[in-house]
KEMIKE-813877 format. One record per residue (C-alpha): residue in three letters; residue number from 1; x, y, z. Coordinates in Angstrom, 3 decimals, m for minus. Layout:
N
  code  pos        px        py        pz
   ALA  NUM         X         Y         Z
...
This chain:
396
  code  pos        px        py        pz
   MET    1     0.000     0.000     0.000
   THR    2     1.216     3.487    m0.834
   LYS    3     2.372     5.390     2.229
   PRO    4     1.471     9.093     2.176
   ASN    5     3.644    11.880     3.560
   MET    6     2.368    11.748     7.122
   ASN    7     3.865    15.166     7.871
   TYR    8     0.710    16.653     6.341
   ALA    9    m1.155    15.379     9.390
   ASP   10     0.964    17.735    11.508
   LEU   11    m0.202    20.839     9.642
   LYS   12    m2.673    23.089    11.356
   ASP   13    m5.880    23.738     9.473
   SER   14    m5.745    26.895     7.382
   TYR   15    m8.343    28.376     9.671
   LEU   16    m7.174    31.990     9.541
   PHE   17    m8.262    33.084     6.092
   PHE   18   m11.027    30.491     5.975
   GLY   19   m12.329    31.870     9.274
   ILE   20   m12.149    35.414     7.945
   ALA   21   m14.020    34.449     4.784
   GLN   22   m16.739    32.664     6.750
   LYS   23   m17.282    35.585     9.112
   VAL   24   m17.396    38.108     6.271
   LYS   25   m19.757    35.910     4.249
   LYS   26   m22.150    35.520     7.178
   TYR   27   m22.111    39.252     7.909
   SER   28   m22.710    40.140     4.237
   GLU   29   m25.642    37.745     3.999
   GLU   30   m27.206    39.287     7.095
   ASN   31   m26.385    42.866     6.033
   PRO   32   m26.625    42.986     2.212
   ASP   33   m26.799    46.798     2.249
   LYS   34   m23.417    47.196     3.965
   LYS   35   m20.245    47.637     1.924
   ILE   36   m17.262    45.696     3.244
   LEU   37   m13.997    47.683     3.330
   ARG   38   m11.175    45.185     2.914
   LEU   39    m7.873    46.131     4.513
   GLY   40    m6.748    42.560     5.016
   ILE   41    m6.078    41.785     1.383
   GLY   42    m2.500    40.948     0.427
   ASP   43    m3.226    41.349    m3.270
   VAL   44    m2.612    44.502    m5.286
   SER   45    m5.472    46.622    m6.615
   LEU   46    m3.726    48.641    m9.341
   PRO   47    m3.231    47.186   m12.843
   LEU   48     0.108    46.392   m14.437
   CYS   49     1.890    49.510   m15.658
   LYS   50     1.742    50.539   m19.315
   THR   51     5.367    49.667   m20.074
   VAL   52     4.848    46.112   m18.804
   ILE   53     1.582    45.721   m20.732
   SER   54     3.338    46.905   m23.890
   ALA   55     6.121    44.348   m23.376
   LEU   56     3.636    41.554   m22.666
   THR   57     1.745    42.451   m25.850
   GLU   58     4.986    42.413   m27.793
   GLY   59     5.724    38.996   m26.331
   VAL   60     2.326    37.687   m27.448
   ASN   61     2.916    39.066   m30.949
   ASP   62     6.333    37.383   m31.032
   GLN   63     4.600    34.057   m30.479
   ALA   64     2.446    34.653   m33.566
   GLU   65     5.396    34.695   m35.971
   LYS   66     7.663    31.761   m36.824
   SER   67    10.753    33.976   m36.844
   SER   68    10.188    35.227   m33.273
   PHE   69     8.338    32.267   m31.751
   HIS   70     9.659    30.831   m28.457
   GLY   71     8.936    27.339   m27.161
   TYR   72    10.510    25.996   m23.998
   MET   73    12.562    28.624   m22.205
   PRO   74    15.843    27.972   m20.373
   GLU   75    14.970    26.377   m17.039
   CYS   76    16.982    28.890   m15.018
   GLY   77    15.594    31.893   m16.865
   ALA   78    15.980    33.660   m20.193
   PRO   79    19.489    35.162   m20.539
   PHE   80    17.997    38.579   m21.320
   LEU   81    16.097    38.628   m18.017
   ARG   82    18.900    37.168   m15.894
   THR   83    21.245    39.855   m17.217
   THR   84    18.638    42.571   m16.682
   ILE   85    18.122    41.579   m13.040
   ALA   86    21.858    41.229   m12.384
   ASP   87    22.375    44.690   m13.903
   PHE   88    19.714    46.032   m11.529
   TYR   89    21.734    44.715    m8.574
   ARG   90    25.015    45.998    m9.991
   LYS   91    23.596    49.507   m10.452
   ARG   92    22.793    49.488    m6.731
   GLY   93    26.351    48.488    m5.863
   VAL   94    25.813    44.747    m5.390
   ASP   95    28.156    42.644    m7.529
   ILE   96    26.036    39.743    m8.766
   ALA   97    26.867    37.591   m11.805
   ASP   98    24.208    36.867   m14.410
   ASP   99    24.303    33.135   m13.697
   GLU  100    23.756    33.723    m9.984
   VAL  101    20.212    34.904   m10.827
   PHE  102    17.436    32.333   m11.294
   VAL  103    14.035    33.270   m12.693
   SER  104    11.010    31.738   m10.965
   SER  105     7.224    31.787   m11.072
   GLY  106     7.104    33.742    m7.818
   ALA  107     8.515    33.931    m4.306
   SER  108     5.910    31.627    m2.737
   ASP  109     6.762    28.805    m5.140
   GLU  110    10.484    29.347    m4.679
   LEU  111    10.330    29.445    m0.881
   GLY  112     8.892    25.936    m0.968
   ASP  113    11.027    24.533    m3.775
   ILE  114    14.328    25.850    m2.390
   LEU  115    14.051    23.461     0.567
   ASP  116    15.082    20.683    m1.829
   LEU  117    18.647    21.938    m1.353
   PHE  118    18.728    21.071     2.342
   ASP  119    18.957    17.773     4.155
   LYS  120    15.717    16.781     5.854
   LYS  121    17.592    16.602     9.146
   ASN  122    18.442    20.312     8.916
   SER  123    16.569    22.492    11.399
   ALA  124    14.844    25.759    10.463
   LEU  125    14.656    28.955    12.512
   VAL  126    11.538    31.067    11.972
   ILE  127    11.360    34.557    13.480
   GLU  128     7.732    35.204    14.412
   PRO  129     5.430    36.928    13.538
   ALA  130     6.051    35.243    10.197
   TYR  131     4.584    34.392     6.823
   PRO  132     2.833    31.061     7.639
   ALA  133     4.343    29.221     4.653
   TYR  134     7.801    29.262     6.268
   VAL  135     6.539    26.973     8.995
   ASP  136     4.191    24.881     6.861
   ALA  137     6.783    24.129     4.157
   ASN  138     9.192    22.790     6.772
   ILE  139     6.493    20.755     8.504
   ILE  140     5.712    19.119     5.167
   ALA  141     9.416    18.348     4.762
   GLY  142     9.550    16.861     8.265
   ARG  143    12.096    19.318     9.639
   LYS  144    12.569    20.485    13.185
   ILE  145    11.378    24.079    13.516
   ILE  146    12.829    26.495    16.038
   HIS  147    10.478    29.380    16.784
   MET  148    12.002    32.728    17.753
   SER  149     9.554    35.273    19.112
   SER  150    10.040    38.959    18.401
   SER  151     8.247    41.880    19.991
   ILE  152     7.411    45.538    19.622
   GLU  153    10.187    46.240    22.162
   ASN  154    12.865    45.091    19.687
   GLY  155    10.962    46.453    16.722
   PHE  156    10.150    42.888    15.617
   THR  157    13.755    42.604    14.411
   PRO  158    15.536    40.474    17.036
   GLU  159    19.252    39.792    17.112
   PRO  160    20.751    36.282    16.957
   ASP  161    20.619    34.135    20.059
   GLU  162    23.305    31.500    20.697
   LYS  163    20.620    29.385    22.382
   LYS  164    18.620    29.273    19.137
   LYS  165    20.938    27.901    16.458
   ALA  166    19.571    26.358    13.263
   ASP  167    20.783    25.187     9.866
   VAL  168    18.332    27.334     7.892
   ILE  169    17.349    30.828     9.060
   TYR  170    14.387    32.758     7.662
   ILE  171    14.612    36.543     7.546
   CYS  172    11.960    38.654     5.809
   SER  173    12.710    42.374     5.444
   PRO  174    10.526    44.356     4.989
   ASN  175     8.534    41.885     6.996
   ASN  176     5.131    40.379     6.372
   PRO  177     3.130    40.851     8.579
   THR  178     4.853    43.400    10.842
   GLY  179     6.225    45.805     8.210
   ALA  180     9.457    45.920    10.253
   VAL  181    12.834    46.289     8.510
   PHE  182    16.294    45.088     9.506
   THR  183    19.034    47.704     9.598
   LYS  184    22.452    46.987     8.094
   GLU  185    23.843    46.624    11.600
   LYS  186    21.311    43.975    12.610
   LEU  187    21.628    42.092     9.323
   LYS  188    25.411    42.072     9.749
   LYS  189    24.955    40.344    13.106
   TRP  190    22.797    37.662    11.472
   VAL  191    25.277    37.212     8.610
   ASP  192    28.167    36.831    11.060
   PHE  193    26.083    34.407    13.130
   ALA  194    25.250    32.290    10.070
   ASN  195    28.849    32.179     8.882
   LYS  196    30.048    31.274    12.378
   HIS  197    27.680    28.311    12.651
   GLY  198    27.589    27.234     9.000
   SER  199    23.911    28.184     8.692
   ILE  200    22.217    29.508     5.569
   ILE  201    19.890    32.513     5.606
   LEU  202    16.845    32.429     3.341
   PHE  203    16.297    36.147     2.837
   ASP  204    12.788    37.032     1.659
   ALA  205    13.036    40.407    m0.100
   ALA  206     9.576    40.388    m1.675
   TYR  207     8.795    43.912    m0.408
   GLU  208    12.179    45.599    m0.927
   ALA  209    10.723    48.114    m3.407
   PHE  210     8.776    49.749    m0.552
   ILE  211    11.916    50.730     1.375
   GLU  212    12.459    54.487     1.523
   ASP  213    15.039    54.817     4.319
   GLU  214    18.543    55.038     2.877
   ASN  215    20.111    53.069     5.727
   ILE  216    17.872    50.028     5.182
   PRO  217    19.318    47.357     2.857
   HIS  218    17.251    46.302    m0.157
   SER  219    19.353    43.136    m0.495
   ILE  220    21.175    40.994     2.031
   PHE  221    24.105    41.014    m0.377
   GLU  222    24.733    44.613     0.627
   ILE  223    26.151    43.054     3.802
   ASP  224    29.778    41.895     3.844
   GLY  225    29.986    38.128     4.172
   ALA  226    26.465    37.408     2.920
   LYS  227    27.591    35.614    m0.233
   THR  228    28.902    32.716     1.838
   CYS  229    25.739    32.261     3.901
   ALA  230    22.645    33.579     2.116
   ILE  231    20.091    32.945    m0.609
   GLU  232    17.825    35.834    m1.606
   ILE  233    14.315    35.334    m2.910
   CYS  234    12.414    38.208    m4.487
   SER  235     9.137    38.764    m6.309
   LEU  236     7.533    41.123    m8.790
   SER  237     4.090    40.518    m7.272
   LYS  238     4.018    43.554    m4.990
   THR  239     6.903    45.385    m6.675
   ALA  240     5.157    45.552   m10.044
   GLY  241     1.698    44.039    m9.607
   PHE  242     2.537    40.554   m10.940
   THR  243     0.261    38.727    m8.496
   GLY  244    m1.829    37.451   m11.419
   THR  245     1.045    37.009   m13.861
   ARG  246     3.511    35.329   m11.448
   LEU  247     7.201    36.124   m11.715
   GLY  248    10.067    36.256    m9.252
   TYR  249    13.770    35.603    m8.986
   THR  250    16.278    34.004    m6.656
   VAL  251    19.929    34.899    m6.170
   ILE  252    22.328    32.110    m5.166
   PRO  253    25.999    33.168    m5.086
   LYS  254    28.627    30.745    m6.365
   ALA  255    30.517    31.398    m3.127
   LEU  256    27.787    29.589    m1.154
   LEU  257    29.317    26.196    m0.403
   ARG  258    28.772    23.498     2.202
   LYS  259    30.662    20.189     2.463
   GLY  260    32.153    20.735    m0.980
   MET  261    28.746    21.242    m2.606
   SER  262    27.854    24.405    m4.542
   PHE  263    24.305    25.542    m3.869
   ASN  264    24.340    27.450    m7.151
   ALA  265    25.248    24.295    m9.087
   MET  266    22.734    22.263    m7.078
   TRP  267    19.973    24.714    m7.958
   VAL  268    20.886    24.558   m11.653
   ARG  269    20.533    20.779   m11.426
   ASN  270    17.259    21.095    m9.529
   ARG  271    15.698    23.509   m11.994
   THR  272    16.776    21.534   m15.066
   THR  273    15.163    18.476   m13.481
   LYS  274    11.965    19.947   m12.056
   THR  275    10.896    22.810   m14.326
   ASN  276    10.564    23.773   m17.963
   GLY  277    11.116    27.456   m17.258
   VAL  278     8.824    30.481   m16.999
   SER  279     6.918    31.520   m20.113
   TYR  280     8.648    33.796   m22.619
   ILE  281     5.736    36.243   m22.570
   ILE  282     5.886    36.713   m18.788
   GLN  283     9.668    37.065   m18.788
   LYS  284     9.363    39.668   m21.546
   GLY  285     7.013    41.655   m19.325
   GLY  286     9.302    41.174   m16.339
   ALA  287    12.286    42.641   m18.158
   ALA  288    10.256    45.811   m18.816
   VAL  289     9.939    46.366   m15.056
   PHE  290    13.656    47.131   m14.853
   THR  291    13.738    49.685   m17.680
   GLU  292    13.950    53.380   m16.814
   GLN  293    10.310    53.953   m17.788
   GLY  294     9.183    50.756   m16.094
   GLN  295    10.841    51.802   m12.833
   LYS  296     9.190    55.205   m13.049
   GLU  297     5.735    53.693   m13.514
   ILE  298     5.967    51.022   m10.811
   LYS  299     7.230    53.628    m8.339
   GLU  300     4.103    55.662    m9.061
   ASN  301     1.993    52.630    m8.135
   ILE  302     4.042    52.011    m4.999
   ALA  303     3.614    55.677    m4.040
   TYR  304    m0.156    55.167    m4.269
   TYR  305    m0.009    52.303    m1.759
   LYS  306     2.348    54.266     0.481
   GLU  307    m0.139    57.148     0.565
   ASN  308    m2.747    54.624     1.709
   ALA  309    m0.340    53.729     4.513
   LYS  310     0.047    57.375     5.520
   ILE  311    m3.730    57.762     5.720
   LEU  312    m3.995    54.823     8.119
   MET  313    m0.921    55.814    10.142
   ARG  314    m2.319    59.315    10.745
   VAL  315    m5.394    57.808    12.370
   LEU  316    m3.362    55.391    14.481
   ASN  317    m1.079    58.224    15.603
   GLU  318    m4.020    60.427    16.513
   CYS  319    m5.575    57.603    18.509
   GLU  320    m2.231    56.719    20.130
   ILE  321    m2.264    53.136    18.869
   LYS  322     1.151    51.441    18.827
   TYR  323     2.179    49.967    15.471
   THR  324     5.075    49.072    13.205
   GLY  325     5.355    49.179     9.409
   GLY  326     3.699    51.466     6.909
   LYS  327     6.740    53.592     6.076
   ASN  328     9.029    51.001     4.473
   ALA  329     6.442    48.292     3.891
   PRO  330     2.881    47.833     2.612
   TYR  331     1.689    46.385     5.921
   ILE  332     0.815    47.974     9.249
   TRP  333     1.032    45.814    12.374
   LEU  334    m0.839    47.306    15.304
   LYS  335    m1.444    46.490    18.916
   CYS  336    m5.158    45.845    19.404
   PRO  337    m6.634    48.620    21.568
   PHE  338    m8.497    48.226    24.847
   GLY  339    m6.773    44.905    25.589
   LEU  340    m8.813    43.128    22.925
   GLY  341    m7.711    39.846    21.392
   SER  342    m7.061    39.813    17.661
   TRP  343   m10.304    37.999    16.798
   GLU  344   m12.259    40.217    19.184
   PHE  345   m10.867    43.267    17.397
   PHE  346   m11.700    41.659    14.058
   ASP  347   m15.324    41.161    15.106
   LEU  348   m15.539    44.723    16.441
   LEU  349   m14.308    46.240    13.165
   LEU  350   m16.505    44.031    11.000
   ASN  351   m19.707    44.496    12.972
   LYS  352   m19.335    48.176    13.846
   ILE  353   m17.649    49.758    10.813
   GLN  354   m17.519    46.961     8.190
   VAL  355   m13.703    47.020     8.015
   VAL  356   m11.847    43.735     7.507
   GLY  357    m8.225    43.201     8.546
   THR  358    m6.170    40.153     9.524
   PRO  359    m6.013    38.813    13.110
   GLY  360    m2.430    38.507    14.275
   GLU  361    m2.632    35.027    15.751
   GLY  362    m2.486    33.563    12.247
   PHE  363     1.175    34.574    12.011
   GLY  364     2.541    32.742    15.044
   SER  365     1.952    31.884    18.670
   CYS  366     3.303    35.234    19.952
   ASP  367     0.921    37.339    17.892
   GLU  368    m2.321    37.278    19.840
   GLY  369    m3.394    40.848    20.518
   TYR  370    m2.002    42.179    17.237
   PHE  371    m3.671    42.974    13.945
   ARG  372    m2.507    43.524    10.357
   PHE  373    m3.768    46.117     7.905
   SER  374    m2.777    45.949     4.250
   THR  375    m2.342    49.142     2.218
   PHE  376    m3.058    47.528    m1.160
   GLY  377    m6.724    48.558    m1.304
   SER  378    m8.324    51.391    m3.239
   ARG  379    m7.904    54.992    m2.079
   GLU  380   m11.645    55.385    m1.616
   ASP  381   m11.917    52.310     0.622
   THR  382    m8.810    53.276     2.590
   LEU  383   m10.077    56.797     3.279
   ASN  384   m13.504    55.501     4.222
   ALA  385   m12.043    52.845     6.509
   ALA  386    m9.666    55.327     8.162
   ASN  387   m12.488    57.754     8.920
   LYS  388   m14.676    55.007    10.343
   LEU  389   m11.784    53.620    12.380
   LYS  390   m11.059    57.006    13.915
   GLU  391   m14.700    57.555    14.791
   LEU  392   m14.944    54.114    16.371
   LEU  393   m11.774    54.432    18.455
   VAL  394   m12.704    57.909    19.693
   LYS  395   m16.154    56.739    20.764
   ILE  396   m14.790    53.772    22.687
């Protein structure tokens, strides 16, 4: 008889977003005249920029002609896109070779697939609050998970702890859900820690385009020593609105070695075994993101979301609610007022002002009493929600 992967039995039910959906559905059915203002959504609301659409259209037209038709693409990414991304790093002062860049169908896929490079006996350190997939992917793989709690006191960016050593270390900056960012000084401590213990950092840089502080690194490879201990995974989903088109990239330096094995070479072997590459059309659109005009247009979209953040932060400041994020990230992580639990606060917002956010307890065991707002909604909904939130908090 076939034996299934019994690690799936150790996964918690995906109750968070299912629970949110069920509560919102029930409320909408009972109150059909009420408009729901969604500030929990992690998806973008603005369309792809014109330069990207033009490139995608050109890619489609290329597929209509024999002379420009493309079938299977190189498994590790089209040379034109790998070079474009590497050039983007080099212009920012990070020396990355073209063949250290790997094109993927998105950060979520890559964060799961990359675990193929590690022995199943390797342990994984997850700094919480955290993107739930970090934990779930390692549970599925049967790995030991070491949970490290962070707090508002350390800005949700803790320093390494010799009592919590692991083979694989997850760092997300800017962070989902807290919006917190690691300074160069703190990242240097983690890089030194990883090199000291032979660990490897999986650096999730999916939200790097939202960073506005000059002293905050966009890439872990801005830190000396990172090339011997880190893999960086990035995405165009939030950077350029590719949530529906799916495109990302991973950087694995050739200097990353363990026990005589090159992780770069291993990943080449993995990709040539397990994928047939990302579509030519999507890669064509992705390359347009990094052009001068493409950068101008995506920054305009990011500015729109950042203005949404400012609208929400003004209300939280006026109501003296503690929070992190918003400035360098598209998420705002707030302490629930009045001592409410995260689901209690969720119910209060839904039933009183029809605003939906995300209860914090879905992001780790230390997150009860916190709440996440996303800034990816429309301006109209954000303004409406902010006004209602202020009125509610003042009344209470």
